[in-house]
mmCIF file of the N, C-alpha and C atoms, coordinates in Angstrom:
data_MODEL
# 
_entry.id   MODEL 
# 
loop_
_atom_site.group_PDB 
_atom_site.id 
_atom_site.type_symbol 
_atom_site.label_atom_id 
_atom_site.label_alt_id 
_atom_site.label_comp_id 
_atom_site.label_asym_id 
_atom_site.label_entity_id 
_atom_site.label_seq_id 
_atom_site.pdbx_PDB_ins_code 
_atom_site.Cartn_x 
_atom_site.Cartn_y 
_atom_site.Cartn_z 
_atom_site.occupancy 
_atom_site.B_iso_or_equiv 
_atom_site.pdbx_formal_charge 
_atom_site.auth_seq_id 
_atom_site.auth_comp_id 
_atom_site.auth_asym_id 
_atom_site.auth_atom_id 
_atom_site.pdbx_PDB_model_num 
ATOM 1   N N  . MET A 1 1  ? -11.403 4.437   -9.821  1.00 0.00 ? 1  MET A N  1 
ATOM 2   C CA . MET A 1 1  ? -11.208 3.971   -8.018  1.00 0.00 ? 1  MET A CA 1 
ATOM 3   C C  . MET A 1 1  ? -11.461 4.847   -7.024  1.00 0.00 ? 1  MET A C  1 
ATOM 4   N N  . GLY A 1 2  ? -11.880 6.292   -7.569  1.00 0.00 ? 2  GLY A N  1 
ATOM 5   C CA . GLY A 1 2  ? -12.377 7.013   -6.537  1.00 0.00 ? 2  GLY A CA 1 
ATOM 6   C C  . GLY A 1 2  ? -10.643 8.101   -6.545  1.00 0.00 ? 2  GLY A C  1 
ATOM 7   N N  . GLY A 1 3  ? -9.951  7.930   -7.348  1.00 0.00 ? 3  GLY A N  1 
ATOM 8   C CA . GLY A 1 3  ? -8.605  8.503   -7.395  1.00 0.00 ? 3  GLY A CA 1 
ATOM 9   C C  . GLY A 1 3  ? -7.663  8.035   -6.117  1.00 0.00 ? 3  GLY A C  1 
ATOM 10  N N  . LYS A 1 4  ? -8.044  6.483   -6.001  1.00 0.00 ? 4  LYS A N  1 
ATOM 11  C CA . LYS A 1 4  ? -6.892  6.043   -4.609  1.00 0.00 ? 4  LYS A CA 1 
ATOM 12  C C  . LYS A 1 4  ? -5.824  5.273   -5.747  1.00 0.00 ? 4  LYS A C  1 
ATOM 13  N N  . PRO A 1 5  ? -4.746  5.302   -4.736  1.00 0.00 ? 5  PRO A N  1 
ATOM 14  C CA . PRO A 1 5  ? -3.412  4.547   -5.981  1.00 0.00 ? 5  PRO A CA 1 
ATOM 15  C C  . PRO A 1 5  ? -4.130  3.204   -5.490  1.00 0.00 ? 5  PRO A C  1 
ATOM 16  N N  . CYS A 1 6  ? -3.742  3.241   -7.100  1.00 0.00 ? 6  CYS A N  1 
ATOM 17  C CA . CYS A 1 6  ? -4.027  1.341   -7.481  1.00 0.00 ? 6  CYS A CA 1 
ATOM 18  C C  . CYS A 1 6  ? -2.580  0.664   -8.045  1.00 0.00 ? 6  CYS A C  1 
ATOM 19  N N  . ILE A 1 7  ? -2.393  -0.516  -7.773  1.00 0.00 ? 7  ILE A N  1 
ATOM 20  C CA . ILE A 1 7  ? -1.367  -1.484  -7.707  1.00 0.00 ? 7  ILE A CA 1 
ATOM 21  C C  . ILE A 1 7  ? -1.451  -1.643  -9.818  1.00 0.00 ? 7  ILE A C  1 
ATOM 22  N N  . ARG A 1 8  ? -0.262  -1.021  -10.368 1.00 0.00 ? 8  ARG A N  1 
ATOM 23  C CA . ARG A 1 8  ? -0.207  -1.188  -12.048 1.00 0.00 ? 8  ARG A CA 1 
ATOM 24  C C  . ARG A 1 8  ? -1.622  -1.013  -12.291 1.00 0.00 ? 8  ARG A C  1 
ATOM 25  N N  . GLY A 1 9  ? -2.211  0.463   -12.514 1.00 0.00 ? 9  GLY A N  1 
ATOM 26  C CA . GLY A 1 9  ? -3.646  0.543   -13.108 1.00 0.00 ? 9  GLY A CA 1 
ATOM 27  C C  . GLY A 1 9  ? -4.465  -0.854  -12.883 1.00 0.00 ? 9  GLY A C  1 
ATOM 28  N N  . MET A 1 10 ? -4.065  -1.748  -11.840 1.00 0.00 ? 10 MET A N  1 
ATOM 29  C CA . MET A 1 10 ? -5.174  -2.475  -11.924 1.00 0.00 ? 10 MET A CA 1 
ATOM 30  C C  . MET A 1 10 ? -6.863  -1.938  -11.140 1.00 0.00 ? 10 MET A C  1 
ATOM 31  N N  . ARG A 1 11 ? -7.897  -2.313  -10.885 1.00 0.00 ? 11 ARG A N  1 
ATOM 32  C CA . ARG A 1 11 ? -8.565  -2.600  -10.032 1.00 0.00 ? 11 ARG A CA 1 
ATOM 33  C C  . ARG A 1 11 ? -8.165  -3.191  -8.695  1.00 0.00 ? 11 ARG A C  1 
ATOM 34  N N  . VAL A 1 12 ? -6.817  -3.023  -8.073  1.00 0.00 ? 12 VAL A N  1 
ATOM 35  C CA . VAL A 1 12 ? -7.160  -3.727  -6.693  1.00 0.00 ? 12 VAL A CA 1 
ATOM 36  C C  . VAL A 1 12 ? -5.806  -2.041  -6.415  1.00 0.00 ? 12 VAL A C  1 
ATOM 37  N N  . THR A 1 13 ? -6.414  -1.613  -4.474  1.00 0.00 ? 13 THR A N  1 
ATOM 38  C CA . THR A 1 13 ? -6.142  -0.510  -4.257  1.00 0.00 ? 13 THR A CA 1 
ATOM 39  C C  . THR A 1 13 ? -4.643  -0.602  -2.994  1.00 0.00 ? 13 THR A C  1 
ATOM 40  N N  . VAL A 1 14 ? -4.101  0.410   -3.114  1.00 0.00 ? 14 VAL A N  1 
ATOM 41  C CA . VAL A 1 14 ? -2.878  0.121   -2.325  1.00 0.00 ? 14 VAL A CA 1 
ATOM 42  C C  . VAL A 1 14 ? -3.637  0.234   -0.910  1.00 0.00 ? 14 VAL A C  1 
ATOM 43  N N  . SER A 1 15 ? -4.446  0.603   -0.495  1.00 0.00 ? 15 SER A N  1 
ATOM 44  C CA . SER A 1 15 ? -5.423  0.374   0.990   1.00 0.00 ? 15 SER A CA 1 
ATOM 45  C C  . SER A 1 15 ? -5.723  -0.926  0.891   1.00 0.00 ? 15 SER A C  1 
ATOM 46  N N  . MET A 1 16 ? -6.092  -1.693  0.020   1.00 0.00 ? 16 MET A N  1 
ATOM 47  C CA . MET A 1 16 ? -6.931  -2.813  -0.031  1.00 0.00 ? 16 MET A CA 1 
ATOM 48  C C  . MET A 1 16 ? -6.120  -3.795  0.483   1.00 0.00 ? 16 MET A C  1 
ATOM 49  N N  . VAL A 1 17 ? -4.766  -3.931  -0.059  1.00 0.00 ? 17 VAL A N  1 
ATOM 50  C CA . VAL A 1 17 ? -3.318  -4.786  0.494   1.00 0.00 ? 17 VAL A CA 1 
ATOM 51  C C  . VAL A 1 17 ? -2.644  -4.596  1.535   1.00 0.00 ? 17 VAL A C  1 
ATOM 52  N N  . VAL A 1 18 ? -2.973  -3.132  1.328   1.00 0.00 ? 18 VAL A N  1 
ATOM 53  C CA . VAL A 1 18 ? -2.298  -2.957  3.283   1.00 0.00 ? 18 VAL A CA 1 
ATOM 54  C C  . VAL A 1 18 ? -2.984  -3.105  4.133   1.00 0.00 ? 18 VAL A C  1 
ATOM 55  N N  . SER A 1 19 ? -4.464  -3.018  3.839   1.00 0.00 ? 19 SER A N  1 
ATOM 56  C CA . SER A 1 19 ? -5.447  -3.036  4.857   1.00 0.00 ? 19 SER A CA 1 
ATOM 57  C C  . SER A 1 19 ? -4.982  -4.886  5.026   1.00 0.00 ? 19 SER A C  1 
ATOM 58  N N  . GLN A 1 20 ? -5.131  -5.623  4.704   1.00 0.00 ? 20 GLN A N  1 
ATOM 59  C CA . GLN A 1 20 ? -5.220  -7.206  3.971   1.00 0.00 ? 20 GLN A CA 1 
ATOM 60  C C  . GLN A 1 20 ? -3.867  -7.908  4.971   1.00 0.00 ? 20 GLN A C  1 
ATOM 61  N N  . ILE A 1 21 ? -2.993  -7.164  5.006   1.00 0.00 ? 21 ILE A N  1 
ATOM 62  C CA . ILE A 1 21 ? -1.871  -7.635  5.149   1.00 0.00 ? 21 ILE A CA 1 
ATOM 63  C C  . ILE A 1 21 ? -1.715  -7.322  6.821   1.00 0.00 ? 21 ILE A C  1 
ATOM 64  N N  . GLY A 1 22 ? -2.356  -5.978  7.372   1.00 0.00 ? 22 GLY A N  1 
ATOM 65  C CA . GLY A 1 22 ? -2.557  -5.506  8.839   1.00 0.00 ? 22 GLY A CA 1 
ATOM 66  C C  . GLY A 1 22 ? -4.030  -6.322  9.159   1.00 0.00 ? 22 GLY A C  1 
ATOM 67  N N  . ALA A 1 23 ? -4.699  -6.832  8.642   1.00 0.00 ? 23 ALA A N  1 
ATOM 68  C CA . ALA A 1 23 ? -5.732  -7.685  8.977   1.00 0.00 ? 23 ALA A CA 1 
ATOM 69  C C  . ALA A 1 23 ? -5.165  -9.343  9.228   1.00 0.00 ? 23 ALA A C  1 
ATOM 70  N N  . GLY A 1 24 ? -3.380  -9.664  9.094   1.00 0.00 ? 24 GLY A N  1 
ATOM 71  C CA . GLY A 1 24 ? -2.999  -11.000 9.152   1.00 0.00 ? 24 GLY A CA 1 
ATOM 72  C C  . GLY A 1 24 ? -2.854  -11.636 8.254   1.00 0.00 ? 24 GLY A C  1 
ATOM 73  N N  . GLN A 1 25 ? -3.117  -11.107 6.773   1.00 0.00 ? 25 GLN A N  1 
ATOM 74  C CA . GLN A 1 25 ? -2.722  -12.197 5.863   1.00 0.00 ? 25 GLN A CA 1 
ATOM 75  C C  . GLN A 1 25 ? -1.545  -12.067 5.371   1.00 0.00 ? 25 GLN A C  1 
ATOM 76  N N  . SER A 1 26 ? -0.908  -12.957 4.607   1.00 0.00 ? 26 SER A N  1 
ATOM 77  C CA . SER A 1 26 ? 0.673   -12.890 4.815   1.00 0.00 ? 26 SER A CA 1 
ATOM 78  C C  . SER A 1 26 ? 0.631   -12.367 2.777   1.00 0.00 ? 26 SER A C  1 
ATOM 79  N N  . VAL A 1 27 ? 1.610   -12.136 2.867   1.00 0.00 ? 27 VAL A N  1 
ATOM 80  C CA . VAL A 1 27 ? 2.147   -11.850 1.413   1.00 0.00 ? 27 VAL A CA 1 
ATOM 81  C C  . VAL A 1 27 ? 1.450   -13.383 0.469   1.00 0.00 ? 27 VAL A C  1 
ATOM 82  N N  . GLU A 1 28 ? 1.998   -14.209 0.671   1.00 0.00 ? 28 GLU A N  1 
ATOM 83  C CA . GLU A 1 28 ? 1.712   -15.740 -0.269  1.00 0.00 ? 28 GLU A CA 1 
ATOM 84  C C  . GLU A 1 28 ? 0.298   -15.984 0.340   1.00 0.00 ? 28 GLU A C  1 
ATOM 85  N N  . ASP A 1 29 ? -0.421  -15.705 1.178   1.00 0.00 ? 29 ASP A N  1 
ATOM 86  C CA . ASP A 1 29 ? -1.936  -15.654 1.144   1.00 0.00 ? 29 ASP A CA 1 
ATOM 87  C C  . ASP A 1 29 ? -3.119  -14.401 0.441   1.00 0.00 ? 29 ASP A C  1 
ATOM 88  N N  . LEU A 1 30 ? -2.116  -13.342 -0.102  1.00 0.00 ? 30 LEU A N  1 
ATOM 89  C CA . LEU A 1 30 ? -2.651  -12.502 -0.772  1.00 0.00 ? 30 LEU A CA 1 
ATOM 90  C C  . LEU A 1 30 ? -2.033  -13.211 -2.552  1.00 0.00 ? 30 LEU A C  1 
ATOM 91  N N  . LEU A 1 31 ? -1.158  -13.511 -2.939  1.00 0.00 ? 31 LEU A N  1 
ATOM 92  C CA . LEU A 1 31 ? -0.609  -14.092 -3.713  1.00 0.00 ? 31 LEU A CA 1 
ATOM 93  C C  . LEU A 1 31 ? -1.455  -15.260 -4.137  1.00 0.00 ? 31 LEU A C  1 
ATOM 94  N N  . ILE A 1 32 ? -2.075  -15.700 -3.538  1.00 0.00 ? 32 ILE A N  1 
ATOM 95  C CA . ILE A 1 32 ? -2.564  -17.070 -3.711  1.00 0.00 ? 32 ILE A CA 1 
ATOM 96  C C  . ILE A 1 32 ? -4.414  -16.307 -3.861  1.00 0.00 ? 32 ILE A C  1 
ATOM 97  N N  . ASP A 1 33 ? -4.876  -15.602 -3.040  1.00 0.00 ? 33 ASP A N  1 
ATOM 98  C CA . ASP A 1 33 ? -6.263  -14.902 -3.543  1.00 0.00 ? 33 ASP A CA 1 
ATOM 99  C C  . ASP A 1 33 ? -6.167  -13.961 -4.699  1.00 0.00 ? 33 ASP A C  1 
ATOM 100 N N  . PHE A 1 34 ? -5.568  -13.473 -5.689  1.00 0.00 ? 34 PHE A N  1 
ATOM 101 C CA . PHE A 1 34 ? -4.833  -11.999 -6.149  1.00 0.00 ? 34 PHE A CA 1 
ATOM 102 C C  . PHE A 1 34 ? -4.257  -12.655 -7.115  1.00 0.00 ? 34 PHE A C  1 
ATOM 103 N N  . PRO A 1 35 ? -4.378  -13.816 -7.917  1.00 0.00 ? 35 PRO A N  1 
ATOM 104 C CA . PRO A 1 35 ? -3.348  -14.549 -8.978  1.00 0.00 ? 35 PRO A CA 1 
ATOM 105 C C  . PRO A 1 35 ? -2.503  -13.309 -10.309 1.00 0.00 ? 35 PRO A C  1 
ATOM 106 N N  . TYR A 1 36 ? -3.021  -12.582 -9.655  1.00 0.00 ? 36 TYR A N  1 
ATOM 107 C CA . TYR A 1 36 ? -2.770  -11.541 -10.836 1.00 0.00 ? 36 TYR A CA 1 
ATOM 108 C C  . TYR A 1 36 ? -1.567  -10.438 -10.661 1.00 0.00 ? 36 TYR A C  1 
ATOM 109 N N  . LEU A 1 37 ? -1.764  -10.739 -8.322  1.00 0.00 ? 37 LEU A N  1 
ATOM 110 C CA . LEU A 1 37 ? -0.666  -9.669  -8.432  1.00 0.00 ? 37 LEU A CA 1 
ATOM 111 C C  . LEU A 1 37 ? 0.524   -10.528 -8.306  1.00 0.00 ? 37 LEU A C  1 
ATOM 112 N N  . GLU A 1 38 ? 1.679   -9.737  -7.953  1.00 0.00 ? 38 GLU A N  1 
ATOM 113 C CA . GLU A 1 38 ? 2.997   -10.037 -8.236  1.00 0.00 ? 38 GLU A CA 1 
ATOM 114 C C  . GLU A 1 38 ? 3.583   -9.966  -6.541  1.00 0.00 ? 38 GLU A C  1 
ATOM 115 N N  . ARG A 1 39 ? 4.255   -10.481 -6.130  1.00 0.00 ? 39 ARG A N  1 
ATOM 116 C CA . ARG A 1 39 ? 5.403   -10.343 -5.009  1.00 0.00 ? 39 ARG A CA 1 
ATOM 117 C C  . ARG A 1 39 ? 5.575   -8.858  -4.991  1.00 0.00 ? 39 ARG A C  1 
ATOM 118 N N  . GLU A 1 40 ? 6.316   -8.326  -6.110  1.00 0.00 ? 40 GLU A N  1 
ATOM 119 C CA . GLU A 1 40 ? 6.642   -6.479  -5.981  1.00 0.00 ? 40 GLU A CA 1 
ATOM 120 C C  . GLU A 1 40 ? 5.601   -5.826  -6.118  1.00 0.00 ? 40 GLU A C  1 
ATOM 121 N N  . ASP A 1 41 ? 4.584   -6.211  -6.435  1.00 0.00 ? 41 ASP A N  1 
ATOM 122 C CA . ASP A 1 41 ? 3.415   -5.550  -6.526  1.00 0.00 ? 41 ASP A CA 1 
ATOM 123 C C  . ASP A 1 41 ? 2.456   -5.034  -4.687  1.00 0.00 ? 41 ASP A C  1 
ATOM 124 N N  . ILE A 1 42 ? 2.828   -5.922  -3.280  1.00 0.00 ? 42 ILE A N  1 
ATOM 125 C CA . ILE A 1 42 ? 2.443   -6.167  -2.479  1.00 0.00 ? 42 ILE A CA 1 
ATOM 126 C C  . ILE A 1 42 ? 3.475   -5.645  -1.674  1.00 0.00 ? 42 ILE A C  1 
ATOM 127 N N  . LEU A 1 43 ? 4.815   -5.577  -2.200  1.00 0.00 ? 43 LEU A N  1 
ATOM 128 C CA . LEU A 1 43 ? 6.253   -4.620  -1.518  1.00 0.00 ? 43 LEU A CA 1 
ATOM 129 C C  . LEU A 1 43 ? 6.346   -3.220  -1.693  1.00 0.00 ? 43 LEU A C  1 
ATOM 130 N N  . GLN A 1 44 ? 5.865   -2.938  -3.281  1.00 0.00 ? 44 GLN A N  1 
ATOM 131 C CA . GLN A 1 44 ? 5.795   -1.578  -3.488  1.00 0.00 ? 44 GLN A CA 1 
ATOM 132 C C  . GLN A 1 44 ? 4.221   -1.094  -2.888  1.00 0.00 ? 44 GLN A C  1 
ATOM 133 N N  . ALA A 1 45 ? 3.246   -1.633  -2.276  1.00 0.00 ? 45 ALA A N  1 
ATOM 134 C CA . ALA A 1 45 ? 2.461   -0.742  -1.865  1.00 0.00 ? 45 ALA A CA 1 
ATOM 135 C C  . ALA A 1 45 ? 2.632   -0.578  -0.256  1.00 0.00 ? 45 ALA A C  1 
ATOM 136 N N  . LEU A 1 46 ? 3.060   -1.760  -0.007  1.00 0.00 ? 46 LEU A N  1 
ATOM 137 C CA . LEU A 1 46 ? 3.816   -1.526  1.510   1.00 0.00 ? 46 LEU A CA 1 
ATOM 138 C C  . LEU A 1 46 ? 4.656   -0.314  1.520   1.00 0.00 ? 46 LEU A C  1 
ATOM 139 N N  . GLN A 1 47 ? 5.353   -0.319  1.010   1.00 0.00 ? 47 GLN A N  1 
ATOM 140 C CA . GLN A 1 47 ? 6.857   0.430   0.496   1.00 0.00 ? 47 GLN A CA 1 
ATOM 141 C C  . GLN A 1 47 ? 5.546   2.090   0.168   1.00 0.00 ? 47 GLN A C  1 
ATOM 142 N N  . TYR A 1 48 ? 4.264   2.418   -0.231  1.00 0.00 ? 48 TYR A N  1 
ATOM 143 C CA . TYR A 1 48 ? 3.994   3.563   -0.782  1.00 0.00 ? 48 TYR A CA 1 
ATOM 144 C C  . TYR A 1 48 ? 3.337   3.888   0.334   1.00 0.00 ? 48 TYR A C  1 
ATOM 145 N N  . ALA A 1 49 ? 2.666   2.892   1.247   1.00 0.00 ? 49 ALA A N  1 
ATOM 146 C CA . ALA A 1 49 ? 1.995   3.389   2.907   1.00 0.00 ? 49 ALA A CA 1 
ATOM 147 C C  . ALA A 1 49 ? 2.869   3.710   3.206   1.00 0.00 ? 49 ALA A C  1 
ATOM 148 N N  . ALA A 1 50 ? 4.129   3.362   3.809   1.00 0.00 ? 50 ALA A N  1 
ATOM 149 C CA . ALA A 1 50 ? 4.983   3.454   5.037   1.00 0.00 ? 50 ALA A CA 1 
ATOM 150 C C  . ALA A 1 50 ? 5.674   4.797   4.540   1.00 0.00 ? 50 ALA A C  1 
ATOM 151 N N  . TRP A 1 51 ? 5.699   5.136   2.843   1.00 0.00 ? 51 TRP A N  1 
ATOM 152 C CA . TRP A 1 51 ? 6.386   6.653   2.450   1.00 0.00 ? 51 TRP A CA 1 
ATOM 153 C C  . TRP A 1 51 ? 5.374   7.659   2.978   1.00 0.00 ? 51 TRP A C  1 
ATOM 154 N N  . LEU A 1 52 ? 3.779   7.518   2.801   1.00 0.00 ? 52 LEU A N  1 
ATOM 155 C CA . LEU A 1 52 ? 2.509   8.220   3.050   1.00 0.00 ? 52 LEU A CA 1 
ATOM 156 C C  . LEU A 1 52 ? 2.654   8.252   4.470   1.00 0.00 ? 52 LEU A C  1 
ATOM 157 N N  . ALA A 1 53 ? 3.078   7.408   5.332   1.00 0.00 ? 53 ALA A N  1 
ATOM 158 C CA . ALA A 1 53 ? 2.529   7.763   6.872   1.00 0.00 ? 53 ALA A CA 1 
ATOM 159 C C  . ALA A 1 53 ? 3.874   7.866   7.449   1.00 0.00 ? 53 ALA A C  1 
ATOM 160 N N  . GLY A 1 54 ? 5.433   8.548   6.694   1.00 0.00 ? 54 GLY A N  1 
ATOM 161 C CA . GLY A 1 54 ? 6.464   9.442   6.848   1.00 0.00 ? 54 GLY A CA 1 
ATOM 162 C C  . GLY A 1 54 ? 6.335   10.764  6.983   1.00 0.00 ? 54 GLY A C  1 
ATOM 163 N N  . GLY A 1 55 ? 5.147   10.707  6.123   1.00 0.00 ? 55 GLY A N  1 
ATOM 164 C CA . GLY A 1 55 ? 4.165   12.638  6.063   1.00 0.00 ? 55 GLY A CA 1 
ATOM 165 C C  . GLY A 1 55 ? 5.699   13.372  5.922   1.00 0.00 ? 55 GLY A C  1 
ATOM 166 N N  . ARG A 1 56 ? 5.672   14.712  6.731   1.00 0.00 ? 56 ARG A N  1 
ATOM 167 C CA . ARG A 1 56 ? 6.844   15.753  5.618   1.00 0.00 ? 56 ARG A CA 1 
ATOM 168 C C  . ARG A 1 56 ? 6.932   16.321  7.199   1.00 0.00 ? 56 ARG A C  1 
ATOM 169 N N  . GLU A 1 57 ? 7.651   16.432  7.639   1.00 0.00 ? 57 GLU A N  1 
ATOM 170 C CA . GLU A 1 57 ? 8.550   17.469  8.905   1.00 0.00 ? 57 GLU A CA 1 
ATOM 171 C C  . GLU A 1 57 ? 8.128   19.026  8.910   1.00 0.00 ? 57 GLU A C  1 
ATOM 172 N N  . LEU A 1 58 ? 7.659   19.956  8.940   1.00 0.00 ? 58 LEU A N  1 
ATOM 173 C CA . LEU A 1 58 ? 7.702   21.270  8.803   1.00 0.00 ? 58 LEU A CA 1 
ATOM 174 C C  . LEU A 1 58 ? 8.168   21.903  10.189  1.00 0.00 ? 58 LEU A C  1 
ATOM 175 N N  . VAL A 1 59 ? 9.253   22.495  10.344  1.00 0.00 ? 59 VAL A N  1 
ATOM 176 C CA . VAL A 1 59 ? 9.874   23.091  11.472  1.00 0.00 ? 59 VAL A CA 1 
ATOM 177 C C  . VAL A 1 59 ? 9.624   24.560  11.711  1.00 0.00 ? 59 VAL A C  1 
ATOM 178 N N  . LEU A 1 60 ? 8.475   24.949  13.110  1.00 0.00 ? 60 LEU A N  1 
ATOM 179 C CA . LEU A 1 60 ? 8.070   26.244  12.581  1.00 0.00 ? 60 LEU A CA 1 
ATOM 180 C C  . LEU A 1 60 ? 8.910   27.378  13.664  1.00 0.00 ? 60 LEU A C  1 
ATOM 181 N N  . SER A 1 61 ? 9.089   27.754  13.385  1.00 0.00 ? 61 SER A N  1 
ATOM 182 C CA . SER A 1 61 ? 10.059  29.244  14.488  1.00 0.00 ? 61 SER A CA 1 
ATOM 183 C C  . SER A 1 61 ? 9.027   30.001  15.246  1.00 0.00 ? 61 SER A C  1 
ATOM 184 N N  . ILE A 1 62 ? 9.375   30.110  16.634  1.00 0.00 ? 62 ILE A N  1 
ATOM 185 C CA . ILE A 1 62 ? 8.479   30.764  17.443  1.00 0.00 ? 62 ILE A CA 1 
ATOM 186 C C  . ILE A 1 62 ? 9.258   32.030  17.272  1.00 0.00 ? 62 ILE A C  1 
ATOM 187 N N  . ALA A 1 63 ? 8.191   33.109  16.918  1.00 0.00 ? 63 ALA A N  1 
ATOM 188 C CA . ALA A 1 63 ? 8.599   34.462  16.941  1.00 0.00 ? 63 ALA A CA 1 
ATOM 189 C C  . ALA A 1 63 ? 8.398   35.199  18.084  1.00 0.00 ? 63 ALA A C  1 
# 
C-alpha cells in the first residue's frame, strides 16, 4: 500500500477509513461495507489519525 499505515496488515489504509468517516459514513456503515473490519479497527484508525494531527510542538527561543 505504498508505505501507508494499514489496518492489521490488511489492504485497508487508515486514510481510507478516516476519509469515509469524514464523508459522513458511520462506523456501522463501514462495518457493513467492510465485514472483515472490526469496530476496534475503525476506532484505532481514528485514534492514530488524531495522534498524527496532534503533531509535535517545538518551542524555539528567540536569540
